[in-house]
C-alpha positions in Angstrom: 0.0 -0.2 0.2 1.7 3.3 -1.1 0.5 6.5 0.1 -2.2 8.2 -2.2 -3.4 5.4 -3.3 -7.0 3.4 -3.7 -8.5 0.0 -4.3 -11.5 -0.4 -6.7 -13.6 -3.0 -6.0 -16.3 -4.9 -7.5 -19.3 -5.9 -5.2 -21.8 -8.0 -7.4 -25.1 -9.4 -6.2 -24.4 -13.0 -6.1 -25.8 -15.4 -8.6 -26.0 -12.3 -10.6 -22.7 -10.9 -12.0 -24.6 -8.3 -14.5 -25.4 -6.3 -11.3 -22.2 -4.9 -9.9 -21.1 -1.5 -8.4 -17.5 -0.4 -8.6 -16.8 1.3 -5.3 -13.4 3.3 -4.6 -12.5 3.6 -1.7 -8.9 4.0 0.9 -7.7 0.9 1.6 -6.8 2.7 5.6 -10.5 2.3 5.7 -12.1 -0.3 8.2 -14.6 -3.1 6.5 -17.4 -1.6 8.2 -17.1 1.5 5.8 -17.0 -0.8 2.7 -20.0 -2.6 4.2 -21.9 1.0 4.3 -20.5 1.8 1.3 -22.0 -1.0 -0.5 -24.9 -0.9 1.0 -25.4 2.4 0.4 -24.4 2.0 -3.7 -27.6 -0.4 -3.9 -29.9 1.8 -2.3 -31.0 -0.4 0.3 -31.3 0.8 3.9 -27.7 0.4 6.2 -29.9 -1.5 9.2 -28.9 -5.0 9.9 -25.9 -7.0 10.7 -23.5 -8.1 8.4 -20.0 -10.4 7.6 -17.3 -10.0 5.1 -16.2 -14.5 4.5 -13.3 -16.1 3.1 -15.3 -19.4 1.8 -17.2 -18.6 -1.3 -20.1 -21.5 -1.4 -22.8 -21.6 1.0 -21.4 -24.3 2.6 -18.0 -23.2 2.8 -19.3 -19.2 4.3 -18.9 -20.0 7.8 -16.3 -22.6 7.8 -13.3 -20.8 6.3 -11.2 -18.5 7.8 -11.0 -15.7 8.1 -14.4 -14.3 9.1 -15.1 -11.0 9.9 -18.4 -9.5 11.2 -20.1 -6.9 13.2 -20.9 -9.6 16.1 -17.1 -9.5 17.0 -17.8 -5.7 17.6 -20.1 -6.0 19.4 -18.4 -9.0 21.5 -20.8 -11.9 20.0 -18.5 -13.8 17.9 -16.5 -16.5 18.4 -12.7 -16.5 18.9 -11.8 -16.8 15.0 -14.4 -13.7 13.7 -12.3 -10.6 13.7 -13.5 -7.4 14.1 -15.0 -5.3 10.6 -14.8 -1.8 12.5 -11.2 -2.7 13.2 -9.9 -4.7 10.3 -8.5 -2.8 7.1 -9.9 -3.0 3.6 -5.9 -3.2 2.7 -5.8 -6.3 5.6 -9.3 -8.2 4.4 -8.3 -7.9 0.4 -4.2 -8.0 0.4 -4.2 -8.6 -3.1 -5.8 -7.8 -6.5 -8.5 -10.8 -7.6 -9.1 -11.3 -4.1 -12.7 -12.1 -3.2 -14.4 -12.0 0.4 -18.2 -12.6 0.0 -20.2 -10.0 2.1 -23.4 -11.5 3.7 -25.9 -8.5 4.6 -28.7 -8.9 6.6 -28.9 -12.4 8.2 -32.4 -12.5 7.5 -32.8 -11.6 4.2 -29.6 -13.1 3.0 -28.5 -10.7 0.7 -25.1 -11.8 -0.6 -22.2 -10.1 -2.6 -18.9 -11.4 -4.3 -16.3 -8.5 -3.3 -13.1 -8.9 -5.3 -10.4 -6.4 -5.8 -10.1 -5.5 -9.3 -7.4 -2.9 -9.1 -5.7 -0.1 -7.7 -6.3 3.8 -8.1 -4.9 6.8 -7.5 -6.6 9.3 -4.7 -7.4 12.1 -6.3 -7.8 15.8 -4.6 -11.3 17.1 -3.5 -12.8 13.6 -4.2 -14.3 12.1 -1.2 -14.3 8.5 0.1 -15.5 6.0 -0.8 -17.7 6.6 -4.1 -19.5 4.7 -6.2 -17.1 4.5 -9.9 -19.5 2.4 -12.2 -22.7 1.4 -11.8 -24.3 -1.9 -13.3 -27.8 -3.7 -13.9 -30.8 -2.1 -11.2 -30.4 -2.9 -7.8 -33.5 -5.2 -6.8 -35.4 -3.7 -4.4 -34.2 -4.9 -0.3 -37.1 -5.7 1.0 -39.5 -7.0 -2.0 -43.2 -7.4 -2.0 -44.0 -11.3 -2.2 -48.0 -10.5 -2.0 -47.5 -8.6 -5.1 -48.5 -10.4 -8.5 -46.8 -9.3 -11.8 -48.8 -6.8 -13.1 -49.8 -7.7 -16.5 -52.8 -5.6 -17.2 -55.1 -8.3 -15.7 -57.4 -8.6 -12.8 -56.0 -9.9 -9.1 -58.3 -13.4 -7.1 -57.8 -15.1 -4.1 -59.6 -17.9 -2.2 -60.4 -18.1 0.8 -58.8 -20.9 2.3 -61.5 -22.2 5.0 -64.0 -22.6 2.2 -62.1 -22.5 -1.1 -64.5 -20.1 -2.5 -62.6 -17.8 -5.5 -62.1 -14.0 -4.5 -62.7 -11.8 -7.5 -60.2 -9.2 -8.5 -59.8 -9.7 -11.2 -59.9 -10.9 -15.3 -58.3 -14.6 -14.0 -61.0 -16.1 -12.0 -62.3 -18.4 -14.7 -58.5 -20.1 -15.1 -58.3 -19.9 -10.9 -61.8 -21.6 -10.7 -60.2 -24.5 -13.1 -57.4 -24.4 -11.3 -59.4 -25.1 -8.1 -61.9 -27.4 -9.4 -60.4 -30.9 -7.8 -60.3 -29.1 -4.6 -64.0 -28.0 -4.3 -65.2 -31.5 -5.3 -63.5 -32.5 -2.3 -66.3 -30.3 -0.5 -69.8 -31.3 0.7 -72.9 -30.7 -1.6 -74.2 -27.8 1.1 -70.5 -26.3 0.8 -70.9 -26.3 -3.2 -74.6 -24.2 -3.4 -73.2 -21.6 -1.0 
């Protein structure tokens, strides 16, 4: 690491290499600052625990050292886990090409592959960290799983206790055809109501 040097790291959404952000940061900054820059670059709220992991597959994620977690800063991590607030970016990414998995929000399990792509030179009057490349649209941090694809059609639903089709839209007939086998299991009295 030379004075005035910057690191350019690529944070790609795991499993979707075409969605990434290149972030330029000073190597002396903490992994905490890098995490904050990644989350902000994807327009997520920086409101969950996270970690950087050497295990690049789901099976090896937490089994390969070194590991860096916010839990270490909170006093809740094992002895082999390092702090994200005390670990410098240059320590975690010692060479160009080095890759870690950044796991953000252990509940929603957002994973990013973070690789040191190249080094740069710090420029005067530029604030770091900064996003230097954006590719692909960031997904919503909290997708609405109840929302149907909006194809212009109307919506529908099913009342679970009765099996009754609740019409919100044009697709009711299709749904009734799908539910016909289930409707026949109701008693004759239920079918006439």
